[in-house]
VEXDREN-2710 file (C-alpha; in Angstrom, 1 decimal):
% VEXDREN-2710
k/r/px/py/pz
1/MET/78.1/187.5/208.2
2/CYS/78.6/183.7/208.4
3/ILE/77.6/183.3/204.8
4/MET/80.0/186.0/203.7
5/LYS/83.0/184.4/205.6
6/GLY/82.1/181.0/204.1
7/CYS/82.0/182.4/200.5
8/ALA/85.4/184.2/201.1
9/ASN/87.0/180.9/202.2
10/MET/85.6/179.1/199.2
11/CYS/87.1/181.7/197.0
12/ARG/90.5/181.5/198.6
13/GLN/90.5/177.7/198.5
14/PHE/89.6/177.7/194.8
15/TYR/92.3/180.3/194.0
16/ALA/94.8/178.2/195.8
17/SER/93.8/175.1/193.8
18/ILE/94.5/177.0/190.6
19/ARG/97.9/178.1/191.7
20/ALA/98.7/174.6/192.7
21/CYS/97.7/173.2/189.4
22/PRO/100.8/171.8/187.4
23/ARG/99.5/173.3/184.3
24/ALA/99.4/177.0/183.8
25/PRO/95.8/178.4/183.7
26/PRO/94.5/180.1/180.5
27/ARG/95.4/183.7/180.1
28/GLY/93.0/186.0/181.9
29/SER/91.5/183.2/184.0
30/ARG/92.7/184.8/187.2
31/TYR/90.9/188.0/186.3
32/VAL/87.7/186.3/185.4
33/PHE/88.0/184.2/188.6
34/THR/88.6/187.4/190.7
35/LEU/85.6/189.2/189.0
36/MET/83.3/186.2/189.7
37/CYS/84.3/186.2/193.4
38/ALA/83.7/189.9/193.8
39/MET/80.3/189.5/192.2
40/LEU/79.5/186.6/194.4
41/LEU/80.4/188.6/197.5
42/LEU/78.5/191.5/196.5
43/THR/75.3/189.4/195.9
44/VAL/75.7/187.7/199.3
45/SER/76.3/191.1/201.0
46/ALA/73.1/192.5/199.5
47/TYR/71.2/189.5/200.6
48/ALA/72.7/189.5/204.1
49/ALA/71.9/193.3/204.5
50/ALA/68.3/193.0/203.5
51/PRO/66.0/192.7/206.6
52/ALA/64.0/189.6/207.0
53/GLU/60.4/190.2/205.9
54/LYS/57.9/190.2/208.9
55/PRO/54.6/188.4/208.5
56/ALA/51.8/190.8/207.7
57/PRO/49.5/191.4/210.7
58/VAL/46.2/189.5/210.4
59/SER/42.9/191.0/211.8
60/GLY/39.9/188.8/212.4
61/PRO/36.2/189.9/211.9
62/ALA/35.1/192.9/214.0
63/GLY/32.4/192.4/216.5
64/LEU/29.9/194.2/218.8
65/PHE/28.5/193.2/222.3
66/SER/24.8/194.0/222.8
67/TRP/23.5/193.3/226.3
68/SER/19.9/194.4/225.9
69/ALA/17.7/191.5/225.1
70/GLU/15.0/194.1/223.9
71/THR/17.1/194.7/220.8
72/VAL/15.9/191.3/219.5
73/ASN/12.3/192.7/219.2
74/LYS/13.2/195.9/217.4
75/THR/12.4/195.9/213.6
76/ASP/13.8/199.4/212.6
77/GLY/17.1/197.8/211.5
78/GLU/19.1/200.4/213.3
79/LEU/21.5/197.9/214.9
80/PHE/22.5/196.2/211.7
81/LYS/22.8/199.4/209.8
82/LEU/25.1/200.9/212.4
83/MET/27.1/197.6/212.3
84/LYS/27.6/197.8/208.5
85/GLU/28.6/201.5/208.6
86/GLN/31.3/200.6/211.2
87/GLY/32.5/197.4/209.4
88/LEU/31.2/195.1/212.2
89/THR/30.2/191.7/211.1
90/VAL/29.8/189.7/214.3
91/LEU/27.2/190.4/217.0
92/TYR/27.4/189.0/220.5
93/GLN/23.8/189.5/221.5
94/ASN/22.0/188.7/224.7
95/ILE/18.7/186.8/224.2
96/SER/15.9/186.0/226.6
97/SER/12.8/184.0/225.9
98/LYS/11.1/186.1/228.5
99/ASN/11.5/189.2/226.4
100/SER/11.3/187.7/222.9
101/ARG/8.8/185.4/221.1
102/GLN/10.3/182.5/219.1
103/GLU/9.1/184.1/215.9
104/GLN/10.9/187.3/216.6
105/MET/14.1/185.5/217.6
106/SER/14.0/183.7/214.2
107/ILE/13.4/187.0/212.3
108/PHE/16.2/188.7/214.1
109/VAL/18.9/186.1/213.3
110/GLU/17.6/185.7/209.7
111/SER/17.9/189.6/209.3
112/ALA/21.4/189.5/210.6
113/MET/22.4/186.7/208.3
114/SER/20.9/188.6/205.3
115/GLU/23.2/191.5/206.2
116/GLY/26.2/189.2/206.5
117/ILE/26.2/189.3/210.2
118/THR/27.1/186.4/212.5
119/VAL/25.2/186.1/215.7
120/TYR/26.5/184.6/219.0
121/TYR/24.4/184.0/222.1
122/LEU/25.7/186.3/224.9
123/THR/25.1/185.4/228.5
124/GLY/26.7/184.8/231.8
125/ASP/26.8/185.6/235.5
126/ALA/29.8/185.6/238.1
127/SER/28.0/183.1/240.3
128/TRP/28.2/180.5/237.6
129/GLY/31.9/180.3/238.2
130/LEU/31.3/178.8/241.8
131/ASP/30.1/175.3/240.4
132/PRO/32.8/172.9/239.4
133/ASP/30.2/170.9/237.6
134/GLY/29.1/173.7/235.4
135/GLU/25.5/173.1/235.8
136/ARG/24.3/176.6/235.0
137/LEU/26.8/176.9/232.3
138/CYS/25.6/173.7/230.6
139/GLU/22.0/175.0/230.9
140/ALA/23.1/178.1/228.9
141/VAL/24.5/175.7/226.2
142/GLU/21.2/173.8/226.2
143/GLU/19.4/177.2/225.9
144/ALA/21.5/178.2/222.9
145/ALA/20.9/174.8/221.3
146/ALA/17.1/175.1/221.9
147/TYR/17.1/178.8/220.5
148/ASN/18.8/177.5/217.4
149/ARG/16.1/174.7/217.0
150/ARG/13.3/177.2/217.3
151/ILE/14.9/179.8/215.1
152/LYS/15.3/177.0/212.4
153/ARG/11.7/175.7/212.9
154/LYS/10.1/179.3/212.6
155/PHE/12.4/180.0/209.5
156/LEU/11.2/176.9/207.7
157/GLU/7.6/177.6/208.5
158/ARG/7.8/181.1/207.0
159/ARG/9.4/179.6/203.9
160/GLU/6.8/177.1/203.4
161/GLU/4.2/179.8/203.6
162/ASP/5.7/182.1/200.9
163/GLY/7.2/179.3/198.9
164/LYS/10.7/181.0/198.7
165/GLN/13.8/179.0/198.3
166/TRP/16.8/179.3/200.8
167/THR/20.4/178.3/200.6
168/THR/21.3/178.8/204.3
169/ILE/19.2/178.4/207.5
170/PRO/19.9/181.2/210.1
171/GLN/21.5/179.8/213.2
172/MET/23.6/181.3/216.0
173/ALA/27.2/180.3/215.6
174/GLY/28.0/179.7/219.3
175/ILE/27.8/180.9/222.9
176/VAL/29.8/183.8/224.6
177/PHE/30.3/183.3/228.3
178/ASP/30.9/186.4/230.3
179/ILE/31.8/185.0/233.7
180/GLU/33.7/187.2/236.1
181/PRO/34.3/185.2/239.3
182/TYR/37.0/187.6/240.3
183/THR/34.2/190.0/241.3
184/LEU/32.9/187.7/244.0
185/LYS/33.7/187.9/247.7
186/GLU/34.6/184.2/247.4
187/TRP/37.5/185.2/245.2
188/ASP/38.9/187.4/247.7
189/LYS/39.0/184.6/250.3
190/ASN/40.4/182.0/248.0
191/PRO/41.1/182.9/244.4
192/GLU/42.8/179.5/243.6
193/LYS/39.7/177.6/244.6
194/VAL/37.3/179.8/242.6
195/MET/39.5/179.8/239.5
196/LYS/39.7/176.1/239.6
197/SER/35.9/175.7/240.0
198/PHE/35.2/178.2/237.2
199/VAL/37.6/176.4/234.8
200/SER/36.2/173.0/235.7
201/GLY/32.7/174.3/234.8
202/MET/33.8/175.7/231.6
203/LYS/35.3/172.4/230.6
204/GLU/32.0/170.7/231.1
205/ALA/30.1/173.4/229.2
206/TYR/32.6/173.3/226.4
207/ALA/32.4/169.6/225.9
208/LEU/28.6/169.9/225.7
209/ALA/28.7/172.7/223.3
210/GLN/30.9/170.6/221.0
211/ASP/28.2/168.0/220.9
212/TYR/25.8/170.6/219.6
213/GLY/28.4/172.1/217.1
214/LEU/28.5/175.5/219.0
215/GLU/31.6/177.5/219.3
216/VAL/32.4/178.6/222.9
217/ILE/34.0/182.0/223.5
218/ALA/35.3/182.8/227.0
219/CYS/35.4/186.4/228.2
220/ILE/38.3/187.0/230.4
221/PRO/40.1/190.0/232.1
222/TRP/43.7/190.8/230.8
223/TYR/45.2/190.2/234.3
224/TYR/44.4/186.6/235.3
225/ASP/48.2/185.8/234.9
226/GLY/49.1/188.9/236.9
227/LYS/46.9/187.7/239.8
228/GLY/48.7/184.4/240.1
229/GLN/46.3/182.4/238.0
230/GLN/48.2/181.6/234.9
231/LYS/47.8/177.9/235.4
232/GLY/44.1/178.2/235.5
233/LEU/44.2/180.6/232.5
234/GLU/46.2/178.1/230.5
235/GLU/43.7/175.2/231.3
236/LEU/40.8/177.4/230.4
237/ILE/42.3/178.2/227.0
238/LYS/43.4/174.7/226.4
239/ASN/40.2/172.8/227.4
240/GLY/37.5/175.3/228.1
241/CYS/36.8/177.3/224.9
242/ASP/37.5/177.8/221.2
243/ARG/38.4/181.5/221.6
244/ILE/39.2/184.0/224.4
245/ALA/37.8/187.4/224.3
246/VAL/40.1/189.6/226.4
247/MET/38.6/192.5/228.2
248/ASN/41.6/194.6/227.4
249/TYR/40.5/197.5/229.4
250/TYR/43.5/199.6/230.2
251/ARG/44.1/202.4/227.6
252/GLY/47.6/202.5/226.1
253/ALA/48.7/199.3/227.6
254/GLU/46.8/196.8/225.3
255/VAL/49.8/195.3/223.7
256/LYS/51.7/194.2/226.8
257/ASN/48.7/193.3/228.7
258/ILE/47.6/190.6/226.2
259/ALA/51.0/189.0/225.7
260/THR/50.4/186.0/227.9
261/GLU/46.9/185.4/226.3
262/VAL/48.3/185.5/222.8
263/GLU/51.2/183.1/223.8
264/LEU/48.8/180.6/225.1
265/ALA/46.3/181.0/222.3
266/GLN/49.2/180.1/219.9
267/LYS/50.3/177.3/221.9
268/TYR/46.9/175.5/221.8
269/GLY/45.6/176.8/218.4
270/LYS/42.9/179.0/219.9
271/GLY/41.4/182.3/218.6
272/VAL/41.8/185.8/220.3
273/ILE/39.5/188.7/220.5
274/THR/40.6/192.0/222.0
275/ILE/37.7/193.9/223.5
276/TYR/37.7/197.6/223.7
277/GLU/35.6/199.5/226.3
278/LEU/33.4/202.5/225.1
279/LYS/31.3/203.1/228.0
280/LYS/31.5/206.5/229.8
281/ALA/33.7/206.4/233.0
282/ASP/31.7/206.3/236.2
283/GLY/34.6/206.3/238.6
284/HIS/33.7/202.9/239.8
285/GLY/33.4/199.9/237.5
286/VAL/34.7/201.9/234.5
287/LYS/37.4/204.4/235.1
288/GLU/38.7/206.9/232.6
289/ILE/41.9/204.8/231.9
290/ASN/39.6/201.9/230.9
291/THR/37.6/203.3/228.2
292/TYR/37.8/205.1/224.8
293/TYR/34.6/207.0/225.4
294/ASN/36.4/210.4/225.3
295/SER/39.5/209.3/223.2
296/GLY/37.2/208.1/220.3
297/LEU/37.2/205.5/217.7
298/ALA/40.3/206.8/215.8
299/ALA/42.4/206.3/218.9
300/LEU/40.9/202.9/219.5
301/LYS/41.6/201.8/216.0
302/LYS/45.2/203.1/216.3
303/SER/45.5/201.0/219.4
304/TYR/44.2/197.9/217.6
305/VAL/46.7/198.3/214.8
306/SER/49.5/198.2/217.3
307/VAL/48.3/195.0/218.8
308/LEU/48.1/193.4/215.3
309/GLU/51.6/194.6/214.4
310/ALA/53.0/193.4/217.9
311/TYR/51.5/189.9/217.3
312/PRO/51.6/189.3/213.5
313/GLU/51.6/185.5/213.8
314/GLN/48.3/185.4/215.6
315/THR/44.9/186.3/214.1
316/ILE/43.3/188.8/216.5
317/SER/39.7/189.9/216.1
318/ILE/38.3/193.2/217.7
319/ALA/35.0/193.8/219.5
320/TYR/33.4/197.0/220.8
321/HIS/31.7/197.0/224.3
322/ASP/28.9/197.8/223.8
323/TYR/26.1/198.7/221.4
324/ARG/24.6/201.5/223.6
325/ALA/27.9/203.0/224.2
326/LEU/29.0/203.0/220.6
327/LYS/25.8/204.9/219.7
328/GLU/26.8/207.4/222.4
329/VAL/30.3/207.8/221.1
330/LEU/29.1/208.3/217.5
331/LYS/26.7/211.0/218.5
332/LYS/29.5/212.9/220.3
END
């Protein structure tokens, strides 16, 4: 509207200058001038009426959580086949040296790499959030780095035996911390203290992980800000991880529940993953409103699209929780 008013004023001023000119303008010049002004105003009107283009929503790679360490030992290829069928290219996998030999770990990660799947080490316990020094968190980072060394060593040993060439050595890309201190009785007594301790420990672990070149993803609930812990949430996102994986477990409210997290992620240049629950409701830990077990994957994907459309300036990845539940949903 301001542009149109400005153009109209320019036309009036220019027309007035013609009238004030001591010499008569050429015949027909006023008609030409009037026509030019009309065309200019029509062009500006069309420009002003056109809606501003919104940035296209950007989705990140889709992932899957897998908590069973026994999965690493399986050689049937079922996991990777299912992931490819569902368009999932990132695996957040729990690994245990008690359950898996070094050779099998290496074969597992190599198989994932050959299928175009990136693997992260998934671990965590609520009690780890009570240590401000992050001792157990840092031990987990050391474990991830050690696993990568063993994976690499076994991979190279196999290649030396068969004489094959390789272009990329399989490695886990990082570590996913699923620490939920709000489930502890200590949280009920003093949530601020526990949150501060948790964030402090995560900062220690994050600094160590950077030394090893490991990405850190922090799993968080969607309601830290609603529980008065926005300050701690901001510090965690700023200095405690590379990305946040929001357990966005409240069906139908995914867009509004992730607003604060997206805002903070944009502020500090961090990544965002929105996790969808697929486990069957048990009435306790997982209620019907928390899961898409009965609603199905079509409804889940529709929700994800709405999240992307609501925050087009932030790349948001999706992840399913978890492998076993996904298999159950697909069988239904």
